[in-house]
C-alpha positions, -999 to +999 in steps of 0.1 A: -072-031+021-052-043+051-057-034+087-043-046+120-071-057+144-051-070+173-016-074+187-005-099+214+027-108+232+033-142+247+067-155+259+093-146+233+068-140+205+048-111+191+016-119+172-002-095+149-037-102+137-044-087+103-075-084+082-070-083+044-102-076+023-084-090-007-077-125+008-094-157-004-125-154+018-124-116+024-139-106+057-140-142+069-102-146+070-079-130+095-042-138+093-019-141+122+017-129+117+044-139+142+079-126+150+103-140+176+125-120+199+160-114+186+188-130+206+196-106+234+233-107+227+227-093+192+204-065+204+222-032+210+217-018+245+205+015+230+173-002+221+164-004+258+151+025+279+169+037+310+143+021+333+147-013+316+185-012+318+185-001+354+162-030+364+185-054+346+217-041+363+233-062+390+249-048+422+268-026+430+263-008+397+225-009+400+224+011+433+251+036+421+235+045+388+199+044+401+209+070+427+227+091+401+196+091+378+173+100+406+194+130+415+195+142+379+157+137+376+151+157+408+173+186+395+154+185+362+120+186+378+127+213+403+124+244+380+092+231+364+076+224+398+086+258+411+070+274+380+038+254+384+037+263+421+042+300+413+012+299+389-011+281+414-001+299+446-020+332+441-052+314+433-049+289+461-045+317+487-074+336+472-095+304+469-091+297+506-107+331+515-132+336+487-138+301+472-124+312+438-114+286+412-082+288+391-088+304+357-085+283+326-056+304+314-036+295+345-046+259+342-033+258+306+000+273+316+005+248+344-005+219+321+020+231+295+047+232+321+039+196+331+041+185+295+075+202+291+087+186+323+076+152+310+095+157+277+126+170+295+126+139+318+123+116+288+153+134+271+172+132+303+167+095+306+179+090+270+210+111+276+217+093+309+214+059+292+237+071+264+263+085+288+262+059+316+244+027+306+251+019+270+288+019+275+287-006+304+300-041+298+272-066+293+285-086+323+268-060+345+234-069+332+211-099+340+206-114+305+173-131+315+158-098+326+169-081+294+155-109+273+121-106+291+120-068+286+133-068+250+109-056+223+133-063+194+117-089+171+130-103+138+119-125+110+081-118+109+062-143+088+026-154+082+018-181+107-019-191+101-051-181+085-084-185+103-116-191+084-153-185+092-164-198+127-127-202+138-120-165+132-130-154+167-109-136+193-107-162+220-098-190+196-070-169+180-056-159+214-056-195+226-037-206+195-011-178+199-006-186+236-002-223+229+022-217+201+044-194+223+044-216+254+042-252+241+075-262+224+061-295+209+030-278+195+052-250+181+073-275+161+042-292+148+028-259+136+061-248+119+064-282+102+027-278+090+019-312+106-013-302+124-047-312+112-058-276+106-027-269+086-034-298+062-070-289+060-063-252+053-037-261+026-063-285+009-090-258+011-070-230-004-055-252-030-089-262-044-109-230-036-106-214-071-111-246-091-141-258-071-159-225-063-150-206-094-134-172-102-167-152-103-178-164-068-144-153-053-145-119-070-181-110-062-195-098-029-227-118-030-240-135+001-248-166-019-212-169-030-200-165+006-223-194+015-208-215-013-173-209-001-183-216+035-200-249+026-169-260+007-147-252+038-170-273+060-169-302+036-131-301+035-130-299+073-152-330+076-133-352+050-097-340+051-083-372+067-102-394+042-090-374+012-053-374+023-054-411+029-065-420-007-039-440-026-043-419-057-038-387-036-005-402-022+007-412-057+000-378-073+016-359-043+048-380-045+050-375-083+043-337-083+066-331-053+096-348-069+109-315-082+107-283-062+104-253-084+130-226-081+136-192-097+168-202-115+157-237-128+130-247-152+106-275-145+121-305-162+088-317-179+083-284-197+120-276-204+119-289-240+090-267-249+105-236-234+138-242-251+120-246-285+100-214-280+131-194-272+147-204-305+120-185-324+129-149-334+111-122-315+101-146-287+114-147-251+097-167-224+094-153-188+078-178-165+066-213-169+052-243-150+048-279-160+014-281-141+000-309-120-001-345-131-038-350-124-066-347-099-081-370-074-118-377-071-136-378-037-174-379-032-181-365-066-155-337-065-123-334-084-095-321-062-060-308-067-032-324-046-013-300-025+019-296-045+043-268-057+028-269-093-001-249-107-033-265-119-026-254-155+008-259-172+017-226-189+044-205-205+043-167-203+064-143-224+086-112-217+087-106-255+062-118-281+064-099-314+033-093-335+044-117-363+049-145-337+016-136-321-002-138-354+013-172-362+003-186-328-033-174-333-034-190-367-020-224-355-040-227-322-070-244-338-047-273-346-037-278-310-068-283-288-046-288-257-033-252-259-051-219-253-041-183-250-069-175-226-060-160-192-053-184-164-084-183-140-076-162-109-043-149-123-043-113-134-005-107-131+007-126-162+007-109-196+009-129-228+005-166-219-001-200-235-016-225-211-032-259-209-069-264-214-068-290-186-046-319-199-011-308-189+006-338-205-010-331-238-002-294-235+035-301-230+037-323-261+016-300-283+036-270-272+069-286-285+051-293-318+037-258-320+072-242-315+087-265-342+060-255-367+065-218-359+103-221-363+099-239-396+077-211-410+098-181-399+109-173-434+072-168-444+063-144-417+052-109-426+077-081-420+055-052-430+060-019-410+040-018-379+039-057-374+072-061-356+056-058-322+081-032-311+070+002-299+072+031-324+095+060-316+066+082-308+053+060-280+083+059-257+073+050-222+077+076-196+077+067-159+047+078-140+051+088-104+052+116-080+080+141-079+112+133-060+102+156-032+081+185-021+079+217-042+109+239-043+112+258-010+089+234+010+118+224+033+151+243+030+181+220+025+197+232+058+165+224+077+164+189+061+200+183+071+193+193+107+161+172+109+182+141+099+211+146+123+216+116+147+204+135+178+172+147+160+163+118+136+140+099+160+120+130+168+118+137+130+106+102+122+081+104+150+066+135+134+068+119+100+048+089+112+021+113+125+022+129+091+019+095+074-015+090+091-027+124+080-017+117+044-041+087+045-070+107+061-093+109+030-122+122+051-102+150+066-080+165+039-084+172+001-064+148-022-041+176-034-030+184+001-025+147+010-004+143-021+017+172-008+022+154+025+034+123+007+060+145-011+072+158+023+075+123+035+096+113+004+119+143+009+126+135+045+132+098+037+155+107+009+176+129+032+176+103+059+187+077+034+216+099+023+230+101+059+221+064+066+196+065+095+171+045+074+177+017+049+156+000+023+146-035+034+118-048+012+100-045-022+062-050-021+050-061-056+018-043-065+017-055-101-010-082-096-035-054-091-025-036-124-054-032-149-077-054-129-107-032-136-100-020-171-122-044-190-150-041-165-150-003-168-149-006-206-179-030-205-199-005-185-189+023-208-200+005-240-231-014-227-244+013-204-246-011-174-223-027-149-210-063-155-224-088-130-199-115-139-170-120-162-193-140-185-210-107-193-179-093-209-185-119-236-214-099-248-189-074-262-180-101-288-215-097-303-210-060-307-178-066-327-156-047-302-135-074-288-115-079-320-105-043-318-107-026-284-102-056-262-074-071-282-055-039-286-060-030-249-049-065-239-018-061-260-010-028-243-015-043-208+007-073-217+035-050-230+032-029-198+034-060-176+064-073-196+084-040-195+072-029-161+066+005-176+034+026-178+010+023-208+018+053-230-011+077-231-006+082-269-015+045-274-048+050-256-055+082-275-050+063-308-078+039-296-101+069-290-103+059-253-108+086-227-096+083-191-131+078-179-135+047-201-108+028-182-097+045-150-113+054-117-115+092-121-123+116-092-153+138-099-143+175-098-166+204-104-144+222-129-130+190-145-160+169-154-144+150-183-106+153-180-083+145-208-051+123-204-030+154-198-053+166-170-050+136-147-034+139-113-009+115-097-035+093-080-050+086-115-020+083-137-005+055-115-034+033-127-015+031-160+017+019-143+023-018-135+044-006-106+018+020-096+008-001-065+043-013-057+062+000-027+096+000-012+098-004+026+124+017+046+133+008+082+149+028+110+160+010+142+172+035+169+177+038+206+141+047+215+122+041+183+116+016+155+099+028+122+089+012+089+079+036+062+066+028+026+073+049-004+058+044-039+082+023-060+086+051-087+096+076-060+119+052-042+137+039-073+150+075-079+166+075-045+184+042-047+211+028-070+199+005-096+217-026-083+200-021-050+166-018-067+172-050-087+182-068-055+150-057-037+128-067-067+144-101-069+130-110-035+096-094-030+081-096+004+053-083+026+055-054+050+033-031+070+040+005+081+046+007+118+060+030+144+072+024+180+084+052+202+097+045+238+082+010+235+047+023+226+028+018+193+020+050+174-017+046+165-037+065+139-059+080+166-028+094+184-014+108+152-046+126+142-048+142+177-018+163+167-028+191+143-012+185+109-003+222+106+018+221+138+036+189+126+045+207+093+057+238+111+080+218+134+094+201+103+100+235+088+077+229+058+063+258+037+026+247+038+016+268+008+043+251-014+029+216-009-007+220+001-027+241-023-058+241-001-038+252+030-050+220+049-086+230+047-109+206+066-126+186+038-159+182+055-162+219+063-153+227+027-178+204+012-206+218+035-196+253+024-198+243-013-232+227-007-245+260+006-228+280-022-243+261-052-281+261-053-281+231-076-261+209-052-282+179-041-272+166-007-288+132-014-267+125-044-237+103-037-211+123-055-174+116-049-163+147-031-126+139-036-104+167-050-127+197-049-112+225-070-131+258-070-119+294-072-108+304-037-122+334-018-106+354+010-116+336+041-118+366+064-142+385+042-163+355+035-168+350+072-178+386+077-201+387+047-184+417+031-161+423+002-129+442-003-136+474-023-130+467-060-128+429-055-146+405-078-183+405-068-186+367-074-155+352-058-141+381-038-107+380-054-087+412-056-084+424-092-069+456-107-095+483-113-090+486-150-116+469-173-090+447-192-078+427-162-113+425-148-126+411-181-097+386-183-103+375-147-140+369-155-132+350-186-107+327-168-127+320-137-164+327-143-171+321-180-200+298-171-218+326-151-245+348-166-237+385-159-260+408-138-262+445-142-240+452-111-214+427-124-213+444-158-207+477-140-178+461-121-163+448-153-164+482-170-149+499-139-179+519-131-188+500-099-171+487-068 
């Protein structure tokens, strides 16, 4: 989970402090992001407000246009002020004589007029700027004033992580201020030459190998203390470690070659070439690994370099015959293992070093040569080719392209995305975005509907070009992270406390079957970037609850694979957590929206999708309107129903629960069901119960002839009543009055 905790502006720089619970030290590690103001000559004048442009004008244009705007504003305010005065006047006169106060209804009318006047003045300023200010030659503006007032930033990047006792507000603010205002210090920071930069790099480089994977993945206080102690040790000895001759030698040796996406590491190139000559084998990623470690005060440390601790080769294709031969040959090569790289959950099928990278590279060449020599002896029986059978074709999992049919008429969508309307539309959409994340306020099905509305509007805006895709956020590292832990709990009847516990499954004889087959499916999904076919999991006799995080729903206690909703099926998709960022930069607003990758790839041409995926990045959703940040609190103050009505959305088409307040609904259900235990910590997400007519439920009465249990209107004949009861209340024992209603002899 990521959240912004602070935002600062110093000089020409904007700093954003972000907390990421998935970072190396979790809650002990805020990250500072920085962006520099764009060159004012490259910033369109339409990104400035009228007041900003007027203050930057030089004479005589400044006086002339300021007077013209003031006159237009006076004319705009006059009818509203007269309307407010006409509302207040009768009560002022009466109040002077009788001491009466203005009624609340009159106050609301006056307040509404003031809000309308404020909106009208804002629109007038935008129109005035468009008509008079944007077309002026830049020679009429003071560039230094424009530069100071500009809020156009570009090139945001991660500047620094703060750990433990350093992660406090005053220390972070002092750092940001010094970075912005001290040129010499700024150059040191950017070149990573400061003491803290060298210390942080050494700490992060060795955190996994020194502390261990279990400590980093757990939430225990003892593990936090272990990480903190290691940080303090590095802080105290960083200069001594960096000055060691062995450290300098290894750093020079491992930094001689800078890895790149289009070029293989030279020391592992012979092994990769040999593997790719084997039928049914294609490599994906590789690394030659570090040349060694340096010892300091009893600790073995990695040198800060571009290479991984373990040399490895991963595969985009590894057929079952080749896989079987590798498993059979591995005992002859002690320097090679097919175990997962510690701390790396993203790679699928992999061969890696057991610690001696030089030996690994030599043995890997020999392994490939022995495999190639034995190709003619490989089994070619059906089912061993490693390819997917026809019946298990992968189907993309993701939300629908847009909202349900009729949710927003095409003509309304076109109008919402017109140039003069788009910024108001995106403003409303940003409000809606916060509502879609309000898990405590709305049921999941309604929130999914809001996301479909968002996708529909972004699709239309993309078609007419007010927004553009700018970034791909890769979510595949989080794919299948909890599958084996969930499977452990299902088989053993208890939660795993560490990854060593999963080894107990070997004793039960399950690893050779379930774990191996599941690992193969996960590796294939990672390789193809397509979801795991449900048919493959059915063949393993696995239920959704065995692997996935399933929402508990009263009428869906143990769902099958075909009954899962969108938030659950995405867990089978390596791209389920991936996103595409879309950006809009306008005259008065700047927005960045995210769409799920599966939804976004249907909106974009494939070359554009491939281009975005080739350079993944980081991005956060943000919205600025008239220079102000749109916050979650501000968004939730606007009723979601009003937002949807202004967008022209048919609420019933996208929100099956009609935007029912989740807390109110849960309280009602707790009263309705006598066996509901308030102290049980059920997950109340996605409640699905037969609906009643709200008006009659509030009054405590029932429509004549309606169902006596749920209040639903049913035809008076016995057949439809019996069918209604069978479909909706089959679990309910019948009373005498209910039997009479079923047979048509009672109301």
